[in-house]
PDB file of N, CA, C and O in Angstrom:
ATOM      1  N   MET A   1      38.005 -39.071  21.504  1.00  0.00           N
ATOM      2  CA  MET A   1      38.305 -38.592  22.820  1.00  0.00           C
ATOM      3  C   MET A   1      37.259 -37.540  23.193  1.00  0.00           C
ATOM      4  O   MET A   1      36.907 -36.705  22.360  1.00  0.00           O
ATOM      5  N   THR A   2      36.774 -37.567  24.386  1.00  0.00           N
ATOM      6  CA  THR A   2      35.796 -36.597  24.860  1.00  0.00           C
ATOM      7  C   THR A   2      36.500 -35.327  25.300  1.00  0.00           C
ATOM      8  O   THR A   2      37.527 -35.370  25.977  1.00  0.00           O
ATOM      9  N   ALA A   3      35.930 -34.190  24.905  1.00  0.00           N
ATOM     10  CA  ALA A   3      36.520 -32.911  25.315  1.00  0.00           C
ATOM     11  C   ALA A   3      36.191 -32.655  26.774  1.00  0.00           C
ATOM     12  O   ALA A   3      35.055 -32.849  27.204  1.00  0.00           O
ATOM     13  N   ARG A   4      37.180 -32.221  27.529  1.00  0.00           N
ATOM     14  CA  ARG A   4      36.990 -31.912  28.945  1.00  0.00           C
ATOM     15  C   ARG A   4      37.475 -30.504  29.215  1.00  0.00           C
ATOM     16  O   ARG A   4      38.607 -30.165  28.869  1.00  0.00           O
ATOM     17  N   PRO A   5      36.619 -29.654  29.841  1.00  0.00           N
ATOM     18  CA  PRO A   5      37.069 -28.300  30.118  1.00  0.00           C
ATOM     19  C   PRO A   5      38.007 -28.257  31.320  1.00  0.00           C
ATOM     20  O   PRO A   5      37.850 -29.014  32.278  1.00  0.00           O
ATOM     21  N   ALA A   6      38.966 -27.373  31.251  1.00  0.00           N
ATOM     22  CA  ALA A   6      39.832 -27.083  32.390  1.00  0.00           C
ATOM     23  C   ALA A   6      39.446 -25.687  32.852  1.00  0.00           C
ATOM     24  O   ALA A   6      39.736 -24.710  32.162  1.00  0.00           O
ATOM     25  N   LEU A   7      38.797 -25.576  34.002  1.00  0.00           N
ATOM     26  CA  LEU A   7      38.252 -24.308  34.456  1.00  0.00           C
ATOM     27  C   LEU A   7      39.192 -23.605  35.414  1.00  0.00           C
ATOM     28  O   LEU A   7      39.765 -24.231  36.306  1.00  0.00           O
ATOM     29  N   SER A   8      39.348 -22.315  35.231  1.00  0.00           N
ATOM     30  CA  SER A   8      40.022 -21.470  36.200  1.00  0.00           C
ATOM     31  C   SER A   8      39.435 -20.084  36.026  1.00  0.00           C
ATOM     32  O   SER A   8      39.704 -19.419  35.026  1.00  0.00           O
ATOM     33  N   SER A   9      38.654 -19.650  36.965  1.00  0.00           N
ATOM     34  CA  SER A   9      37.834 -18.434  36.909  1.00  0.00           C
ATOM     35  C   SER A   9      36.994 -18.484  35.641  1.00  0.00           C
ATOM     36  O   SER A   9      36.214 -19.420  35.468  1.00  0.00           O
ATOM     37  N   ASN A  10      37.127 -17.511  34.753  1.00  0.00           N
ATOM     38  CA  ASN A  10      36.319 -17.507  33.534  1.00  0.00           C
ATOM     39  C   ASN A  10      37.029 -18.138  32.348  1.00  0.00           C
ATOM     40  O   ASN A  10      36.528 -18.059  31.226  1.00  0.00           O
ATOM     41  N   ARG A  11      38.167 -18.755  32.560  1.00  0.00           N
ATOM     42  CA  ARG A  11      38.912 -19.373  31.462  1.00  0.00           C
ATOM     43  C   ARG A  11      38.575 -20.858  31.357  1.00  0.00           C
ATOM     44  O   ARG A  11      38.472 -21.563  32.361  1.00  0.00           O
ATOM     45  N   CYS A  12      38.409 -21.306  30.133  1.00  0.00           N
ATOM     46  CA  CYS A  12      38.188 -22.725  29.865  1.00  0.00           C
ATOM     47  C   CYS A  12      39.043 -23.120  28.675  1.00  0.00           C
ATOM     48  O   CYS A  12      39.245 -22.329  27.753  1.00  0.00           O
ATOM     49  N   ARG A  13      39.542 -24.344  28.699  1.00  0.00           N
ATOM     50  CA  ARG A  13      40.260 -24.868  27.553  1.00  0.00           C
ATOM     51  C   ARG A  13      39.790 -26.299  27.332  1.00  0.00           C
ATOM     52  O   ARG A  13      39.669 -27.072  28.282  1.00  0.00           O
ATOM     53  N   TRP A  14      39.527 -26.646  26.087  1.00  0.00           N
ATOM     54  CA  TRP A  14      39.067 -27.986  25.766  1.00  0.00           C
ATOM     55  C   TRP A  14      39.999 -28.582  24.750  1.00  0.00           C
ATOM     56  O   TRP A  14      40.546 -27.885  23.895  1.00  0.00           O
ATOM     57  N   ARG A  15      40.173 -29.872  24.851  1.00  0.00           N
ATOM     58  CA  ARG A  15      40.914 -30.595  23.836  1.00  0.00           C
ATOM     59  C   ARG A  15      40.026 -31.702  23.318  1.00  0.00           C
ATOM     60  O   ARG A  15      39.609 -32.582  24.071  1.00  0.00           O
ATOM     61  N   GLY A  16      39.742 -31.656  22.044  1.00  0.00           N
ATOM     62  CA  GLY A  16      38.939 -32.695  21.423  1.00  0.00           C
ATOM     63  C   GLY A  16      39.801 -33.841  20.924  1.00  0.00           C
ATOM     64  O   GLY A  16      39.294 -34.904  20.564  1.00  0.00           O
ATOM     65  N   SER A  17      41.100 -33.618  20.906  1.00  0.00           N
ATOM     66  CA  SER A  17      42.010 -34.678  20.477  1.00  0.00           C
ATOM     67  C   SER A  17      43.374 -34.406  21.099  1.00  0.00           C
ATOM     68  O   SER A  17      43.573 -33.397  21.775  1.00  0.00           O
ATOM     69  N   ALA A  18      44.287 -35.300  20.866  1.00  0.00           N
ATOM     70  CA  ALA A  18      45.635 -35.117  21.394  1.00  0.00           C
ATOM     71  C   ALA A  18      46.382 -34.034  20.622  1.00  0.00           C
ATOM     72  O   ALA A  18      47.426 -33.562  21.073  1.00  0.00           O
ATOM     73  N   ASP A  19      45.868 -33.645  19.487  1.00  0.00           N
ATOM     74  CA  ASP A  19      46.489 -32.629  18.643  1.00  0.00           C
ATOM     75  C   ASP A  19      46.216 -31.246  19.220  1.00  0.00           C
ATOM     76  O   ASP A  19      45.066 -30.809  19.246  1.00  0.00           O
ATOM     77  N   GLN A  20      47.250 -30.549  19.681  1.00  0.00           N
ATOM     78  CA  GLN A  20      47.103 -29.224  20.282  1.00  0.00           C
ATOM     79  C   GLN A  20      46.484 -28.227  19.322  1.00  0.00           C
ATOM     80  O   GLN A  20      45.841 -27.275  19.763  1.00  0.00           O
ATOM     81  N   SER A  21      46.660 -28.420  18.006  1.00  0.00           N
ATOM     82  CA  SER A  21      46.114 -27.472  17.037  1.00  0.00           C
ATOM     83  C   SER A  21      44.583 -27.496  17.035  1.00  0.00           C
ATOM     84  O   SER A  21      43.958 -26.592  16.479  1.00  0.00           O
ATOM     85  N   GLN A  22      43.979 -28.500  17.638  1.00  0.00           N
ATOM     86  CA  GLN A  22      42.531 -28.590  17.681  1.00  0.00           C
ATOM     87  C   GLN A  22      41.955 -28.158  19.022  1.00  0.00           C
ATOM     88  O   GLN A  22      40.761 -28.343  19.260  1.00  0.00           O
ATOM     89  N   SER A  23      42.764 -27.592  19.895  1.00  0.00           N
ATOM     90  CA  SER A  23      42.237 -27.165  21.183  1.00  0.00           C
ATOM     91  C   SER A  23      41.476 -25.855  21.018  1.00  0.00           C
ATOM     92  O   SER A  23      41.747 -25.080  20.101  1.00  0.00           O
ATOM     93  N   VAL A  24      40.525 -25.617  21.913  1.00  0.00           N
ATOM     94  CA  VAL A  24      39.695 -24.420  21.916  1.00  0.00           C
ATOM     95  C   VAL A  24      39.723 -23.844  23.315  1.00  0.00           C
ATOM     96  O   VAL A  24      39.643 -24.587  24.294  1.00  0.00           O
ATOM     97  N   SER A  25      39.837 -22.521  23.426  1.00  0.00           N
ATOM     98  CA  SER A  25      39.793 -21.906  24.751  1.00  0.00           C
ATOM     99  C   SER A  25      38.810 -20.738  24.751  1.00  0.00           C
ATOM    100  O   SER A  25      38.582 -20.096  23.726  1.00  0.00           O
ATOM    101  N   PHE A  26      38.236 -20.481  25.922  1.00  0.00           N
ATOM    102  CA  PHE A  26      37.279 -19.391  26.134  1.00  0.00           C
ATOM    103  C   PHE A  26      37.730 -18.630  27.362  1.00  0.00           C
ATOM    104  O   PHE A  26      37.863 -19.205  28.442  1.00  0.00           O
ATOM    105  N   ASP A  27      37.969 -17.328  27.201  1.00  0.00           N
ATOM    106  CA  ASP A  27      38.457 -16.528  28.324  1.00  0.00           C
ATOM    107  C   ASP A  27      37.406 -15.599  28.912  1.00  0.00           C
ATOM    108  O   ASP A  27      37.725 -14.731  29.725  1.00  0.00           O
ATOM    109  N   GLY A  28      36.157 -15.777  28.505  1.00  0.00           N
ATOM    110  CA  GLY A  28      35.080 -14.925  28.998  1.00  0.00           C
ATOM    111  C   GLY A  28      34.665 -13.873  27.990  1.00  0.00           C
ATOM    112  O   GLY A  28      33.544 -13.369  28.054  1.00  0.00           O
ATOM    113  N   LYS A  29      35.541 -13.531  27.062  1.00  0.00           N
ATOM    114  CA  LYS A  29      35.231 -12.541  26.034  1.00  0.00           C
ATOM    115  C   LYS A  29      35.590 -13.006  24.627  1.00  0.00           C
ATOM    116  O   LYS A  29      35.020 -12.530  23.645  1.00  0.00           O
ATOM    117  N   THR A  30      36.536 -13.935  24.535  1.00  0.00           N
ATOM    118  CA  THR A  30      36.953 -14.430  23.227  1.00  0.00           C
ATOM    119  C   THR A  30      37.015 -15.952  23.229  1.00  0.00           C
ATOM    120  O   THR A  30      37.162 -16.584  24.275  1.00  0.00           O
ATOM    121  N   VAL A  31      36.899 -16.528  22.027  1.00  0.00           N
ATOM    122  CA  VAL A  31      37.070 -17.957  21.810  1.00  0.00           C
ATOM    123  C   VAL A  31      38.239 -18.106  20.850  1.00  0.00           C
ATOM    124  O   VAL A  31      38.254 -17.500  19.779  1.00  0.00           O
ATOM    125  N   THR A  32      39.216 -18.916  21.237  1.00  0.00           N
ATOM    126  CA  THR A  32      40.387 -19.128  20.401  1.00  0.00           C
ATOM    127  C   THR A  32      40.452 -20.594  20.016  1.00  0.00           C
ATOM    128  O   THR A  32      40.329 -21.476  20.866  1.00  0.00           O
ATOM    129  N   GLY A  33      40.644 -20.847  18.735  1.00  0.00           N
ATOM    130  CA  GLY A  33      40.757 -22.203  18.228  1.00  0.00           C
ATOM    131  C   GLY A  33      40.906 -22.176  16.728  1.00  0.00           C
ATOM    132  O   GLY A  33      40.693 -21.138  16.102  1.00  0.00           O
ATOM    133  N   ILE A  34      41.263 -23.281  16.152  1.00  0.00           N
ATOM    134  CA  ILE A  34      41.510 -23.441  14.719  1.00  0.00           C
ATOM    135  C   ILE A  34      42.375 -22.312  14.157  1.00  0.00           C
ATOM    136  O   ILE A  34      42.184 -21.874  13.023  1.00  0.00           O
ATOM    137  N   GLY A  35      43.323 -21.852  14.967  1.00  0.00           N
ATOM    138  CA  GLY A  35      44.245 -20.836  14.503  1.00  0.00           C
ATOM    139  C   GLY A  35      43.687 -19.427  14.450  1.00  0.00           C
ATOM    140  O   GLY A  35      44.314 -18.544  13.864  1.00  0.00           O
ATOM    141  N   ARG A  36      42.519 -19.190  15.050  1.00  0.00           N
ATOM    142  CA  ARG A  36      41.897 -17.872  15.034  1.00  0.00           C
ATOM    143  C   ARG A  36      41.373 -17.523  16.413  1.00  0.00           C
ATOM    144  O   ARG A  36      41.131 -18.398  17.244  1.00  0.00           O
ATOM    145  N   THR A  37      41.202 -16.223  16.644  1.00  0.00           N
ATOM    146  CA  THR A  37      40.553 -15.740  17.858  1.00  0.00           C
ATOM    147  C   THR A  37      39.303 -14.988  17.449  1.00  0.00           C
ATOM    148  O   THR A  37      39.354 -14.097  16.601  1.00  0.00           O
ATOM    149  N   PHE A  38      38.175 -15.350  18.055  1.00  0.00           N
ATOM    150  CA  PHE A  38      36.887 -14.728  17.764  1.00  0.00           C
ATOM    151  C   PHE A  38      36.458 -13.904  18.974  1.00  0.00           C
ATOM    152  O   PHE A  38      36.388 -14.423  20.088  1.00  0.00           O
ATOM    153  N   VAL A  39      36.172 -12.631  18.758  1.00  0.00           N
ATOM    154  CA  VAL A  39      35.654 -11.773  19.818  1.00  0.00           C
ATOM    155  C   VAL A  39      34.143 -11.920  19.808  1.00  0.00           C
ATOM    156  O   VAL A  39      33.498 -11.704  18.782  1.00  0.00           O
ATOM    157  N   LEU A  40      33.576 -12.289  20.960  1.00  0.00           N
ATOM    158  CA  LEU A  40      32.128 -12.481  21.022  1.00  0.00           C
ATOM    159  C   LEU A  40      31.411 -11.139  20.938  1.00  0.00           C
ATOM    160  O   LEU A  40      31.889 -10.127  21.451  1.00  0.00           O
ATOM    161  N   GLY A  41      30.256 -11.154  20.281  1.00  0.00           N
ATOM    162  CA  GLY A  41      29.452  -9.950  20.115  1.00  0.00           C
ATOM    163  C   GLY A  41      28.101 -10.321  19.537  1.00  0.00           C
ATOM    164  O   GLY A  41      27.748 -11.499  19.491  1.00  0.00           O
ATOM    165  N   GLU A  42      27.344  -9.335  19.097  1.00  0.00           N
ATOM    166  CA  GLU A  42      25.990  -9.569  18.591  1.00  0.00           C
ATOM    167  C   GLU A  42      25.940 -10.599  17.468  1.00  0.00           C
ATOM    168  O   GLU A  42      24.962 -11.339  17.359  1.00  0.00           O
ATOM    169  N   ASN A  43      26.968 -10.660  16.638  1.00  0.00           N
ATOM    170  CA  ASN A  43      26.978 -11.589  15.516  1.00  0.00           C
ATOM    171  C   ASN A  43      27.938 -12.757  15.692  1.00  0.00           C
ATOM    172  O   ASN A  43      28.126 -13.552  14.771  1.00  0.00           O
ATOM    173  N   THR A  44      28.545 -12.864  16.863  1.00  0.00           N
ATOM    174  CA  THR A  44      29.444 -13.980  17.154  1.00  0.00           C
ATOM    175  C   THR A  44      29.109 -14.509  18.548  1.00  0.00           C
ATOM    176  O   THR A  44      29.455 -13.898  19.559  1.00  0.00           O
ATOM    177  N   LEU A  45      28.430 -15.654  18.579  1.00  0.00           N
ATOM    178  CA  LEU A  45      27.955 -16.246  19.829  1.00  0.00           C
ATOM    179  C   LEU A  45      28.716 -17.541  20.114  1.00  0.00           C
ATOM    180  O   LEU A  45      29.259 -18.168  19.204  1.00  0.00           O
ATOM    181  N   PHE A  46      28.748 -17.928  21.381  1.00  0.00           N
ATOM    182  CA  PHE A  46      29.445 -19.152  21.789  1.00  0.00           C
ATOM    183  C   PHE A  46      28.494 -20.030  22.587  1.00  0.00           C
ATOM    184  O   PHE A  46      27.820 -19.557  23.503  1.00  0.00           O
ATOM    185  N   LEU A  47      28.443 -21.305  22.237  1.00  0.00           N
ATOM    186  CA  LEU A  47      27.567 -22.277  22.892  1.00  0.00           C
ATOM    187  C   LEU A  47      28.399 -23.410  23.483  1.00  0.00           C
ATOM    188  O   LEU A  47      29.171 -24.067  22.784  1.00  0.00           O
ATOM    189  N   ASP A  48      28.223 -23.624  24.791  1.00  0.00           N
ATOM    190  CA  ASP A  48      28.868 -24.752  25.468  1.00  0.00           C
ATOM    191  C   ASP A  48      28.050 -25.095  26.700  1.00  0.00           C
ATOM    192  O   ASP A  48      27.916 -24.274  27.608  1.00  0.00           O
ATOM    193  N   TYR A  49      27.510 -26.287  26.736  1.00  0.00           N
ATOM    194  CA  TYR A  49      26.645 -26.698  27.845  1.00  0.00           C
ATOM    195  C   TYR A  49      27.393 -26.772  29.168  1.00  0.00           C
ATOM    196  O   TYR A  49      26.754 -26.840  30.218  1.00  0.00           O
ATOM    197  N   ARG A  50      28.726 -26.761  29.157  1.00  0.00           N
ATOM    198  CA  ARG A  50      29.502 -26.860  30.396  1.00  0.00           C
ATOM    199  C   ARG A  50      29.755 -25.518  31.074  1.00  0.00           C
ATOM    200  O   ARG A  50      30.289 -25.484  32.183  1.00  0.00           O
ATOM    201  N   LEU A  51      29.386 -24.424  30.441  1.00  0.00           N
ATOM    202  CA  LEU A  51      29.614 -23.111  31.054  1.00  0.00           C
ATOM    203  C   LEU A  51      28.718 -22.938  32.273  1.00  0.00           C
ATOM    204  O   LEU A  51      27.549 -23.323  32.264  1.00  0.00           O
ATOM    205  N   GLU A  52      29.284 -22.357  33.313  1.00  0.00           N
ATOM    206  CA  GLU A  52      28.556 -22.146  34.559  1.00  0.00           C
ATOM    207  C   GLU A  52      27.947 -20.746  34.585  1.00  0.00           C
ATOM    208  O   GLU A  52      28.315 -19.885  33.786  1.00  0.00           O
ATOM    209  N   ARG A  53      27.015 -20.528  35.510  1.00  0.00           N
ATOM    210  CA  ARG A  53      26.304 -19.245  35.592  1.00  0.00           C
ATOM    211  C   ARG A  53      27.238 -18.043  35.680  1.00  0.00           C
ATOM    212  O   ARG A  53      26.990 -17.025  35.034  1.00  0.00           O
ATOM    213  N   ALA A  54      28.300 -18.142  36.461  1.00  0.00           N
ATOM    214  CA  ALA A  54      29.237 -17.019  36.603  1.00  0.00           C
ATOM    215  C   ALA A  54      29.890 -16.684  35.266  1.00  0.00           C
ATOM    216  O   ALA A  54      30.102 -15.514  34.950  1.00  0.00           O
ATOM    217  N   GLN A  55      30.204 -17.705  34.491  1.00  0.00           N
ATOM    218  CA  GLN A  55      30.800 -17.473  33.178  1.00  0.00           C
ATOM    219  C   GLN A  55      29.788 -16.849  32.231  1.00  0.00           C
ATOM    220  O   GLN A  55      30.137 -15.987  31.424  1.00  0.00           O
ATOM    221  N   LEU A  56      28.544 -17.277  32.326  1.00  0.00           N
ATOM    222  CA  LEU A  56      27.493 -16.730  31.466  1.00  0.00           C
ATOM    223  C   LEU A  56      27.161 -15.292  31.842  1.00  0.00           C
ATOM    224  O   LEU A  56      26.903 -14.466  30.966  1.00  0.00           O
ATOM    225  N   ALA A  57      27.163 -14.987  33.127  1.00  0.00           N
ATOM    226  CA  ALA A  57      26.839 -13.643  33.591  1.00  0.00           C
ATOM    227  C   ALA A  57      27.872 -12.634  33.119  1.00  0.00           C
ATOM    228  O   ALA A  57      27.555 -11.458  32.944  1.00  0.00           O
ATOM    229  N   ALA A  58      29.095 -13.079  32.913  1.00  0.00           N
ATOM    230  CA  ALA A  58      30.173 -12.180  32.501  1.00  0.00           C
ATOM    231  C   ALA A  58      30.120 -11.835  31.016  1.00  0.00           C
ATOM    232  O   ALA A  58      30.796 -10.899  30.589  1.00  0.00           O
ATOM    233  N   ASN A  59      29.337 -12.560  30.215  1.00  0.00           N
ATOM    234  CA  ASN A  59      29.277 -12.292  28.783  1.00  0.00           C
ATOM    235  C   ASN A  59      27.895 -12.624  28.233  1.00  0.00           C
ATOM    236  O   ASN A  59      27.487 -13.785  28.269  1.00  0.00           O
ATOM    237  N   PRO A  60      27.164 -11.628  27.722  1.00  0.00           N
ATOM    238  CA  PRO A  60      25.822 -11.871  27.199  1.00  0.00           C
ATOM    239  C   PRO A  60      25.808 -12.635  25.873  1.00  0.00           C
ATOM    240  O   PRO A  60      24.739 -12.931  25.339  1.00  0.00           O
ATOM    241  N   TYR A  61      26.988 -12.952  25.342  1.00  0.00           N
ATOM    242  CA  TYR A  61      27.068 -13.661  24.068  1.00  0.00           C
ATOM    243  C   TYR A  61      27.540 -15.103  24.226  1.00  0.00           C
ATOM    244  O   TYR A  61      27.845 -15.766  23.235  1.00  0.00           O
ATOM    245  N   ALA A  62      27.601 -15.588  25.452  1.00  0.00           N
ATOM    246  CA  ALA A  62      27.952 -16.979  25.742  1.00  0.00           C
ATOM    247  C   ALA A  62      26.718 -17.658  26.327  1.00  0.00           C
ATOM    248  O   ALA A  62      25.997 -17.070  27.132  1.00  0.00           O
ATOM    249  N   PHE A  63      26.485 -18.891  25.918  1.00  0.00           N
ATOM    250  CA  PHE A  63      25.268 -19.619  26.302  1.00  0.00           C
ATOM    251  C   PHE A  63      25.597 -21.066  26.619  1.00  0.00           C
ATOM    252  O   PHE A  63      26.598 -21.612  26.153  1.00  0.00           O
ATOM    253  N   ASN A  64      24.718 -21.687  27.436  1.00  0.00           N
ATOM    254  CA  ASN A  64      24.925 -23.104  27.732  1.00  0.00           C
ATOM    255  C   ASN A  64      23.744 -23.974  27.289  1.00  0.00           C
ATOM    256  O   ASN A  64      23.684 -25.156  27.629  1.00  0.00           O
ATOM    257  N   ASN A  65      22.805 -23.393  26.533  1.00  0.00           N
ATOM    258  CA  ASN A  65      21.727 -24.210  25.985  1.00  0.00           C
ATOM    259  C   ASN A  65      21.167 -23.574  24.711  1.00  0.00           C
ATOM    260  O   ASN A  65      21.261 -22.363  24.512  1.00  0.00           O
ATOM    261  N   LEU A  66      20.587 -24.411  23.860  1.00  0.00           N
ATOM    262  CA  LEU A  66      20.067 -23.946  22.574  1.00  0.00           C
ATOM    263  C   LEU A  66      18.891 -22.991  22.721  1.00  0.00           C
ATOM    264  O   LEU A  66      18.739 -22.064  21.926  1.00  0.00           O
ATOM    265  N   LYS A  67      18.067 -23.211  23.723  1.00  0.00           N
ATOM    266  CA  LYS A  67      16.901 -22.352  23.916  1.00  0.00           C
ATOM    267  C   LYS A  67      17.326 -20.890  24.102  1.00  0.00           C
ATOM    268  O   LYS A  67      16.744 -19.990  23.496  1.00  0.00           O
ATOM    269  N   ASP A  68      18.325 -20.663  24.929  1.00  0.00           N
ATOM    270  CA  ASP A  68      18.785 -19.297  25.177  1.00  0.00           C
ATOM    271  C   ASP A  68      19.514 -18.700  23.974  1.00  0.00           C
ATOM    272  O   ASP A  68      19.310 -17.533  23.640  1.00  0.00           O
ATOM    273  N   VAL A  69      20.356 -19.492  23.327  1.00  0.00           N
ATOM    274  CA  VAL A  69      21.107 -18.960  22.180  1.00  0.00           C
ATOM    275  C   VAL A  69      20.167 -18.645  21.017  1.00  0.00           C
ATOM    276  O   VAL A  69      20.433 -17.734  20.234  1.00  0.00           O
ATOM    277  N   LYS A  70      19.084 -19.384  20.902  1.00  0.00           N
ATOM    278  CA  LYS A  70      18.121 -19.152  19.815  1.00  0.00           C
ATOM    279  C   LYS A  70      17.592 -17.721  19.861  1.00  0.00           C
ATOM    280  O   LYS A  70      17.412 -17.092  18.818  1.00  0.00           O
ATOM    281  N   GLY A  71      17.345 -17.210  21.051  1.00  0.00           N
ATOM    282  CA  GLY A  71      16.831 -15.855  21.186  1.00  0.00           C
ATOM    283  C   GLY A  71      17.833 -14.780  20.803  1.00  0.00           C
ATOM    284  O   GLY A  71      17.446 -13.638  20.552  1.00  0.00           O
ATOM    285  N   ALA A  72      19.111 -15.123  20.753  1.00  0.00           N
ATOM    286  CA  ALA A  72      20.150 -14.143  20.419  1.00  0.00           C
ATOM    287  C   ALA A  72      20.549 -14.198  18.940  1.00  0.00           C
ATOM    288  O   ALA A  72      21.242 -13.305  18.452  1.00  0.00           O
ATOM    289  N   LEU A  73      20.120 -15.231  18.233  1.00  0.00           N
ATOM    290  CA  LEU A  73      20.475 -15.346  16.818  1.00  0.00           C
ATOM    291  C   LEU A  73      19.769 -14.272  16.002  1.00  0.00           C
ATOM    292  O   LEU A  73      18.613 -13.937  16.260  1.00  0.00           O
ATOM    293  N   ARG A  74      20.474 -13.744  15.023  1.00  0.00           N
ATOM    294  CA  ARG A  74      19.911 -12.716  14.141  1.00  0.00           C
ATOM    295  C   ARG A  74      20.411 -12.972  12.731  1.00  0.00           C
ATOM    296  O   ARG A  74      21.328 -13.767  12.521  1.00  0.00           O
ATOM    297  N   ASN A  75      19.812 -12.303  11.779  1.00  0.00           N
ATOM    298  CA  ASN A  75      20.263 -12.423  10.401  1.00  0.00           C
ATOM    299  C   ASN A  75      21.606 -11.725  10.248  1.00  0.00           C
ATOM    300  O   ASN A  75      21.792 -10.601  10.714  1.00  0.00           O
ATOM    301  N   GLY A  76      22.523 -12.395   9.600  1.00  0.00           N
ATOM    302  CA  GLY A  76      23.810 -11.791   9.291  1.00  0.00           C
ATOM    303  C   GLY A  76      23.766 -11.166   7.912  1.00  0.00           C
ATOM    304  O   GLY A  76      22.762 -11.253   7.204  1.00  0.00           O
ATOM    305  N   THR A  77      24.853 -10.541   7.546  1.00  0.00           N
ATOM    306  CA  THR A  77      24.998  -9.955   6.212  1.00  0.00           C
ATOM    307  C   THR A  77      26.292 -10.481   5.616  1.00  0.00           C
ATOM    308  O   THR A  77      27.061 -11.169   6.288  1.00  0.00           O
ATOM    309  N   ALA A  78      26.528 -10.157   4.364  1.00  0.00           N
ATOM    310  CA  ALA A  78      27.778 -10.567   3.727  1.00  0.00           C
ATOM    311  C   ALA A  78      28.966  -9.932   4.437  1.00  0.00           C
ATOM    312  O   ALA A  78      30.021 -10.554   4.565  1.00  0.00           O
ATOM    313  N   ASP A  79      28.798  -8.695   4.898  1.00  0.00           N
ATOM    314  CA  ASP A  79      29.890  -7.997   5.584  1.00  0.00           C
ATOM    315  C   ASP A  79      30.037  -8.424   7.036  1.00  0.00           C
ATOM    316  O   ASP A  79      31.138  -8.393   7.586  1.00  0.00           O
ATOM    317  N   LYS A  80      28.941  -8.819   7.655  1.00  0.00           N
ATOM    318  CA  LYS A  80      28.963  -9.206   9.067  1.00  0.00           C
ATOM    319  C   LYS A  80      28.097 -10.454   9.261  1.00  0.00           C
ATOM    320  O   LYS A  80      26.943 -10.355   9.680  1.00  0.00           O
ATOM    321  N   PRO A  81      28.653 -11.621   8.958  1.00  0.00           N
ATOM    322  CA  PRO A  81      27.864 -12.857   9.057  1.00  0.00           C
ATOM    323  C   PRO A  81      27.560 -13.230  10.512  1.00  0.00           C
ATOM    324  O   PRO A  81      28.284 -12.843  11.430  1.00  0.00           O
ATOM    325  N   MET A  82      26.503 -13.969  10.697  1.00  0.00           N
ATOM    326  CA  MET A  82      26.155 -14.505  12.013  1.00  0.00           C
ATOM    327  C   MET A  82      26.964 -15.777  12.211  1.00  0.00           C
ATOM    328  O   MET A  82      26.932 -16.675  11.370  1.00  0.00           O
ATOM    329  N   MET A  83      27.699 -15.857  13.336  1.00  0.00           N
ATOM    330  CA  MET A  83      28.485 -17.048  13.636  1.00  0.00           C
ATOM    331  C   MET A  83      28.068 -17.605  14.993  1.00  0.00           C
ATOM    332  O   MET A  83      27.962 -16.872  15.977  1.00  0.00           O
ATOM    333  N   LEU A  84      27.836 -18.894  15.026  1.00  0.00           N
ATOM    334  CA  LEU A  84      27.567 -19.602  16.273  1.00  0.00           C
ATOM    335  C   LEU A  84      28.717 -20.586  16.475  1.00  0.00           C
ATOM    336  O   LEU A  84      28.797 -21.618  15.808  1.00  0.00           O
ATOM    337  N   LEU A  85      29.593 -20.251  17.396  1.00  0.00           N
ATOM    338  CA  LEU A  85      30.747 -21.099  17.716  1.00  0.00           C
ATOM    339  C   LEU A  85      30.306 -22.118  18.757  1.00  0.00           C
ATOM    340  O   LEU A  85      29.606 -21.770  19.709  1.00  0.00           O
ATOM    341  N   THR A  86      30.707 -23.367  18.586  1.00  0.00           N
ATOM    342  CA  THR A  86      30.365 -24.391  19.562  1.00  0.00           C
ATOM    343  C   THR A  86      31.649 -25.040  20.091  1.00  0.00           C
ATOM    344  O   THR A  86      32.612 -25.246  19.353  1.00  0.00           O
ATOM    345  N   ALA A  87      31.633 -25.348  21.359  1.00  0.00           N
ATOM    346  CA  ALA A  87      32.775 -26.023  21.983  1.00  0.00           C
ATOM    347  C   ALA A  87      32.832 -27.460  21.480  1.00  0.00           C
ATOM    348  O   ALA A  87      31.812 -28.011  21.067  1.00  0.00           O
ATOM    349  N   PRO A  88      34.012 -28.070  21.510  1.00  0.00           N
ATOM    350  CA  PRO A  88      34.114 -29.485  21.134  1.00  0.00           C
ATOM    351  C   PRO A  88      33.163 -30.331  21.984  1.00  0.00           C
ATOM    352  O   PRO A  88      33.046 -30.132  23.193  1.00  0.00           O
ATOM    353  N   GLY A  89      32.499 -31.261  21.340  1.00  0.00           N
ATOM    354  CA  GLY A  89      31.587 -32.147  22.048  1.00  0.00           C
ATOM    355  C   GLY A  89      30.169 -31.641  22.139  1.00  0.00           C
ATOM    356  O   GLY A  89      29.296 -32.347  22.645  1.00  0.00           O
ATOM    357  N   VAL A  90      29.914 -30.440  21.663  1.00  0.00           N
ATOM    358  CA  VAL A  90      28.564 -29.858  21.738  1.00  0.00           C
ATOM    359  C   VAL A  90      27.824 -30.196  20.466  1.00  0.00           C
ATOM    360  O   VAL A  90      26.667 -29.810  20.304  1.00  0.00           O
TER     361      VAL A  90
END
C-alpha cells in the first residue's frame, strides 16, 4: 500500500499499511511512529519529499530532498547518535 499524507496545517499522518501501529505522524516539531516520539533537532532529522515549503520553513530539521538533508548531517556520538527519520514510502 502506498503511504498517503493527510495534511492539515503543519500536521501530517501517513499510513504505510492498514495496521495503525505502523502509522507515522509529523506535527512540525516531532515525528511519532513505531511506538515512539522523536523531537527534531541537530541530531534528529526528518526526510519526506511530500513536505511543503510552509512545513519546511517552520522547522530547520525537516527536509524534502536528500541534497538539503545532506548538508545538515553530522557525526553522532554514542551518547547522541545522528538519526535520519524517513516517512513511509521515502
